[in-house]
N, C-alpha and C positions, 0 to 999 in steps of 0.2 A: 432437598424439597423436591416436592412435586407440584407441575405446570398442570398448573386448573384455572379455568375463566380466562383463558389469556385472549385477545384481539387479536395479538400479533405475536410469531414467534419464529427467532431468529434459530436458528441451525448453523453450529458452527465446531469447526475441528477441533478447535481450541479459543480462549480465551487472552492470551500471550506472545508476545513477542513476533506479532506479522501483522500486518497493514491491514487485510481481512479484519482479523479480532479488534484492531482499535474500529477502523469503520462501524463496524455492529455496534461497538459499546457508545459511539456516538450518533447514529440513528438511534438507537435504543432510548439511550437519556432524554434525544428530544422528543420523540413518540411519546415517552410516556411523558415529559413536561404538559403535550398537549392533551393527559386526558385519556390516551391509549394506556390499556393492561399488557404489559406487554412481558416477556417471556424469552429465554435464550438455554434450548436445549444442546447442551455442550459435548461432545467426544471425548474430548482428552480434559485431566483435571494437570495443571501444572502450577508450578513454581511464577510468580511475578504478574499473576492477572492482572488486569487494565481494570481501577476500580468501574464499580455500577451506580449507580444512580438509587437511591432508595425508594424500592417499589419495585424493580425489575426482578423479577421470578429468574430462576436458574435451575436448572436440572439437570446432574452428570449421568449419560450414557455411559454401556459396558466399556469397561478399558480393557484395552490392551489392539494388539497388530495382528494377530495370526486372521486367518481364512473365518476361522468360527465368529470372529468376533464380527465382522464386517456383516455375518447374518443376525448375529442377537442384535447389533444397531439398528438394523431395519426393521425386526419385531418393536423394537423400541421406540423409535420412531414413530412406526404406525400406532401404537397404543400411544403416545404422545399426542397428536392427533387426534385418534378418535373421543380422551376426557375433553379435547378442546376444539369442536369441531364445527364453530363458526369461526376459527381462527385462521391468519393467513400465514402460512407457512414460508418463509424468505431464508433459503439454505445460498451459500457462502462459499465457493471452492469447487471445483470442476468431481470430485471423488462425491462431496459428500451431495451435489445436487442428484448425479447420477442415483445414490442411493435415496435421497428423498423421493427421488420420482417412483421408485418401484415398491419406498413403502405406502404412497399415498395413493395407490392403484385402488381407484373404484371410491376415494372416500373424497367428501362432499369441500372439503379444506381447499381453496386455494394456495396457488403452487406459485411461489415467485422462484426463480432461481438465478443465483449470480455469477459469472467467471470472473476473477477477480486475478487471474495474469495473462501471457498471452497464453491462447489457447493452442496457436500452433506447435512450442515447446513445451508444455508444462499440462501435462496428460495425454499428449499426439503418441501417435501410431496407429497403424492400420486398423488394428482390431477395435480401438481404444475408440477410433474416430468417427468408426460404424457404432460402435454398440453409443455414443451421447449425442451422434448428432440425432439416432430412433428416438432413443429415452426425453434428450429435451422436447421433441414434439410434441410430446405429453405435458410438458409445463405449461403454467398459466399464461408466464413472461420471463423471459431471460433477458437478465438486467447486465450490460457490458459495460467496458468504463471506457470503452474508445470504439471510435468510427471502425479501425483496422480487426478489432475481433468482433465484433457483431458481424461483419463480413464473413468471419472464417464457419459460420456456418450459412446456412439455407435460408429461403426465406419459406423452409414450411414450418421453418422453428420459428413462433413470437417473440419478438426482440426489439430491445429497447437501449439508448445507450444515455447512461448516467453518470456525471465526474465524480470524483471524492468530495466530501466535504471537508475545507478548513476545519478543527477544531477548533472552539471556544477559548478564552483564557490563556493566548500565546499574547507575548508579551510584543507592547508595541515596534513599529520599527526603530533602528538606533540611528541615531542622527551624528554627527560630528567624526573624528578620524578614524579610520578602521585599525585595527591589530595586520601588522602584516602576518597572516595566518589563514593558512586554506584548511576548509575544513568537511567533513563528510558524519553522516550519522544513519546509517543503518545498519542490516543484518549481517554479517559477516559471513559470506557463503559466496559460492562462485559465480551466479547469475550475477554478483553487484559489479563486477571484474574489477575489485581493488585493488588489483599487479599490475596494474595499468594509470591508477593512477599515481603509483609509486614510483611507477617508472617516468611519467612525464614530473613528476613533481624531481624528482634526480636528472634532470635534465634543465628546469626552471631554475632549480640553487644554483645551479654553474653561473646565470649571472642574475641572481635574485638572494644572496646569498644570506639575507638577514630575517628570510620567510621561514615560518615552519608549518608541520601537516599537523592538523588535530584529528583523529577517528574514534566515533564513537557506533559501540557495536556488539553484539556478540555474536556467536557462531564458528562453524569448525574452521574457517580462513584464515582465523588468530594465530597462530603458530607459523603457518608459511608467511603469512605477511612480514610479521617483525623476521622469519630468517629474511627473507628478503631483503629488506629494509637493510641488516647486517650485509647480505650479499654487494646492496649497490654504496655502501661508503655511508649511509643518511641516516642511518637509528640515531643519533642524537638528533635528528631536527623531527623526526616524529613521534607519537605517544598514542596508543592504541587505548583507549577508556572504553571501559565497558558502558552500556548501555544505560541512559538515562531517563526518563521519565520528560524533566525537566529540561531535557538537554539546550532547548531554545535558550536560559537563562545565562545559560554557557559562552554562546557562540555568536549570538547576534549583534557584537560588536567586532566579529573578524570581517578579514579579508574578500574571501568570497564561499560559498559551496560549489562544491564535485561533486555529481555524481555520472560514474563512469561505465554502468548496466548495460549489458546485453542482450539484456529483454526488461521488462516491464508490464505491469499493467499499467496503472497511475500512481506514481511514485507518493507516498504521502509527504515522504521526509521532503523531497523535490516543494513539493506545494507548501510544507510548513516553515523553508527555507523562504520559501518567495512570498512568503505571507510578512514575515517580520521583518522585512526588506533586505535580505542579504542579494548581493550578487548571485547569481549563480549559470551556472555549466552543467548540460546534462547531454548524455546523449542519444543523439534522435536513433532511439532504439525501436524495436517492434516492441508492442503492438502502437504504436506514435501515442502513447499517453504523454510523453514532454512535447511533442509538436502539438497538442491539441490544446496547451496550456502558454505555451513560450511560444513569442513569437522572435524568432533570431534576432538578435540587434536590437530590441525595441526593451524587451520586459525579463533578457536571458539571451545566452548563446547555448546553441545547438554545434554538436561535435559527431562525428561520424565513430559507427561503433567500434571498438579495436586501432581506433587511431592517436596511440599516443602522442604523435607528433601535433595533431591538430588540438589535441585537447592542453598541450602544453604551451601552441602557440596561443589559446585564446585565454590560456592562466596570464598568458604576459599581458594581452591584451588590456585583461581589468587589473593588473596591477600597473600598465605606464602608461593608459591613455586616459589623460586630462580630463576628468568627468563622467566615466564612462560606468564606471562602478556605479557613482550617486544615482543619476541615470536610469541604470539598470537596477537597482533595489528601489527606486521610489516607484517604478512602474509597477513593477512585480508584487505589490506589495498590496494591489488591488485585486489581487486573486482573493485577498480578505470578505471582502461583499460580493465579488461575481460568483463563487465557490462558500458563502455562508450555510453557518450547518442550514438555517430554515432558508435558507433557496433549494438545497439541496434535499431537507429532509419534504419539501413540497413536491417535488418530483416523484419521491419515491410514496408519499400519498396516493398518488392520482396512480400510480400502477396495483399499490396495495388495493387500490377500491374499485377497480374495474369490475 
């Protein structure tokens, strides 16, 4: 499909298996429902794409990963923008942002770019930082997920902070006796530091032998996690399932959700676990997404990055302290209203319309 006559065009690396893609699809659906003509320019055609609402157009760019493909993509993006000269272009992720700035040079389109991870760790490096900073100054607005991420860029970059929306259609918060199960759903990559979760869980099992651990997700770390479970002697207590788009229906009655990331932008899985009323434990990791939402001890628990002992202690608190799990889960569910799609879309619309 060729994108034409669009009001808003998102530019995404992919529409599958990632928080950025999920947020794009949620926002696109909301804008579409408000009568905006929405399109998505997509770099890569992957299996398992998130579903798009009727009326949203999609166009794929040149496929490949070599240097020549990058040049072709810039030319393709420029052609898309020219065909839709009144459209606001919204790019997600640092390398897409940089290419979009180059592609739209001299064109009338409004350009909004968005960092979707910790800029100090993703896309960082002396040369990249220098180039990214200077290219970003040419965008009409940079949207970051956290205050810490926004502070990474100079005041010469026009920037604002908008949190992620909590997607609609999640199951209502569970009420009743929870299963003795720790759950995590996320991509299985190094950033998430799931090895720390397994090590902490192995300690936790020494005094909570009736608990199990369920992990849902796909990624490069699956085999190494299974190997570590065997080494720790806890393989029979752990299940690693493939990622499910309706995972919330399977985990809503679990005892707690744990996300031990080394760094994050703003985790969608954390927000969704909170929205369905789960007691949540997250690392207080850069670039500050968890602490933007979690008030430690009130609607979740924060633990230091890399500390399996403090993570295990937090798991013990939720398992053992009378009433704590219910208190945390009840308060956590308030993010459904605070970060409702309509509220977050209003903030994006203001940025688009400036």
